N, C-alpha and C positions, 0 to 999 in steps of 0.2 A: 638488439636489446641492450647490448653493452654500450654502443655508441649513443643510444637514447637515454642512458642513465638508469635503466630498469634493473634493479638488483635481484628481482625475483626469478632468475633463470641461471642455469649453469653458464660458465664462460667457455668459449671455444679456445682450445690450446693448440690444436693441430690435427694431423692425420697420421695414423700408424697403419700402413697398408691400406686396407679398405675400411678401416674403422676410424670414426672421429674420436678425438681425445678431449674430454670435457673436465671441468673442475668438479670436485665432489662437494655436495651441499650437506652439511651435518644436520641431522634432525630425524624426525619420525615420519614415516609414510604409512598411513593406515590402509594398506591394501588387504582385501579379504580373499584368500586363496580359494575359499569355498563358493564365491559368488558365481551365479549364473543368471541369465535373463529371467526375470520374474521373481527373483529372490532378493530380499533386502540385503544391501551391502553392509556387513558388520563393521561398526565404527566404535573405536574406544571412546570413553567418556569425554575426553578433551575435544574430540572432533565433532561431538554432538552439541557442544555448548554454544550459547548465543554469542559469546566473545569470538569464538572461532568462525561463526557464520558472518559476523560483521567484518572480521579481518579478511575473510575470503573475498567478500564483495569489494572491499577496498583494494585488494591485490588485483582483482580482475579490472577495476577501473584504472589502476596504474598501468597495467598491461595495455589496455586500449589506448590510453593517452600516449604511451611510448610508441605504439604502432602507427599512430596517425601520421600521415605524410610519407610513410615508407612505401617506395615503389620498387618491387623486386625486379631484378634483371632475369632471374630464372623462375619461371612459373610452372615448373613440372611437379606440381603437388601430388601427393598420394591420392587425394580425393578431389574430384572436380578440378583438374589442372587447367587453370586459366588465370589471366591477370585480374587483380581486384577491380570490380566495377565501381561506379561512382557511389560513394558513401560506404564502401566496404573497407575493411582493414584486413591485414594478415594476422590471424590469432592462433592460439594453441591447437584448437580443434578437438580436444578430448579433456576438458577441464572437469575435475572431480577429485575427491579426497585421495584416491589411489595414485594420482599424479601430482600430489601436493606434499611439500616438505613442511612439517610443523616444528616449530621451536617454541618451547615454553607454552605449548598448548594452542598456539595460533599459527595459521598459514603464513609462510614467509617466501615461498618460491614454488614454481611449477617445473616439473621435469617431464621427460619423454615427449618430445616435440615432434614426433614423426607424423602426426596427423595434422600438422599446421597447414593453413590455407586461408583463402579469402572468405570473409563472412561479414554479414551485417552485424554491427556491434550489439544491437538489441537482441538479435537472435542468439548471439554468442552468450550474452548475459542470461537469456532464458535457458539455454542449454546448461549453463553453470548452475542456475537455480534448481533445475531438476535434480542435480546430484548433491549440491551442498545443503539445500533446505532440509532434507530431500523431499521432493514431491512424489508421494507414493501412498497407496492404501494403508490402513492401520496394520494389517498383518505384516506387510513388508517393513513398516516402521519398527514394529516389535522385533522382527528378525535383525534389523539394523542395530538394535540395542536400546531403543527408546522405551522407557517405562516411567511414567505414563506416556501414552501417545501424545505428541505435541500438537498445538494448533498450527497446522501447516500454512494457513492463510496469513496468520500473524507473522510467522517466520519468513514467508515470502515478502511481505511488506517490509520487514526489517532488512532483508537482503537488498531489495531494490533501493530502499532509502539510503542504506550504507554505501551503495554504489553511486548514488547521486542521480538517479534517473529522473529526468524531467517528465512529469506525467506518468506516475507509476502504472496506470492501466495499460499503457502502451506495451507492456511486457506480455499481456494475455494472448494476443494473436501470435506473438513470437514463440510462446510455449508450444503452440501447435506446429508452427512452421519448423522449429528445430527438430521435432520428432519426425516429421515427414522427411526432412533432409537426412536425418540419421538412418532412416529406413532405406533411403536410396544408396547409402554407402555400401550396402551389402554386395552390390554388383562389383565392387573393387576388392572385396575381402576374399582371402583364400579359404573358402568354406565349402562344404558339401551341400548339395541341394537340401538335405534334411536340416543341416545347421542354418542355412539361409532361411528356411521356412520358420525355424524357431525364433530367429531374430525378428523377422517380419511380424510374426504373431505376437511377440513381446511388445513391439511398438504399437501394434493395433490395440492391444489391451491398454497400453498407456493412454492412447488417444481417447478410447471409450471412457476410461476413468476420468480423464481431464474434462471431458464433456459433462460428467456428473458433478464435478466440483467447481465448475466455472462460476456459477452464481456466488458461491461462498468466497472465492478468490476475488471476484469483482467487487464485492462489498468491502472487503478488507483494503483493497487498493484504492478504492474511490473515497474512503473515509477521510 
């Protein structure tokens, strides 16, 4: 990231024993300690704004542009360890407000890169949209702090337009694919069978909800 000129990530300084030493990025990280699967991730007002949504999409685009052309020598990633396939890039792997540093109310950097790995850029954009828009039923949006509940279709269109996606409807199948891939990650996670079941059930609920709102999202993206 540093060699590519991407400013939205910590800089590597060295190793202290078994720990990496990174630069500290000043700002606010809106992590919700009470979050659990199926509950809205509580966000402060600045992280719910349209300005923050647009800036997040722009930062994702900058990340993807910086990652293009990078061919890793070490492909032992935490999830799906393999070299990038044709069309894939190495991206963050867990994009969301909880891994984002905000300054002046807008995203400026991503932290916690331990889930990095190969991904199709549109699938990565879709995964980011789930979290930054966020794509969730009204009850979860209220838990996240939205009052009134926003028009998520309009916010999704704003997000993909700010990213600069050619053909916005292309994100729709990627919304499903990124959730299927997220469910598959549970096989690599240090969780109990019960916890794994909770995660899988959470993603199943997301996919069923997505099916119910696809016509609305399609209309907004095709307009």
